[in-house]
C-alpha positions, 0 to 999 in steps of 0.5 A: 499500499502506498503511503504519503511519507510524514516527513511534508517536505517530500510529499508529493500531495502537499507539494501539488496543494501549494502549487495548484491547491487555491481555488484561484489558481485552478481557475486560472489554469482553466482558463488559460488552457485555450492558450495566452490571456492578458490579466485583463481578460483574465480578472473578466473571466473571474470576476470575484477576484480582486486585482491584488490577488489575481496578481498574486496567483499570477505571480506565484504560478511563474514563479512555480514554473506552470505559467509563462509571463510575456510582457511587451514593451508597448505603451500602455505594456500589454503582458500575456500569460500562458500554460508551460508544460508543466501547465499543461501537465496539471490539466487533467487534475483540473479535468477531474475537477470538473468532472467532480465537480460536474457529478456533484452539482446534480445532487 
């Protein structure tokens, strides 16, 4: 039987939760599955997220290697975000959450 290590530094579940465990990170990954988006577009897709939280969650996802940030030297500045290969690898987890949510919406 597989068990989760007691040493939290080596716990794969804890690592995954640290990477994508917030509701906003999962929703950001879901909304970026179709390609690059600007932060303003993400804000429109997730109207309940505050600007401060959006910026922090995007920074966290970039720092963890799940997103790439593309900044263009234009006026006004343009910044776009897209999934990295690691971010793409997280999508089956998001898909499982979607299926689980749909199953329990009917309940």
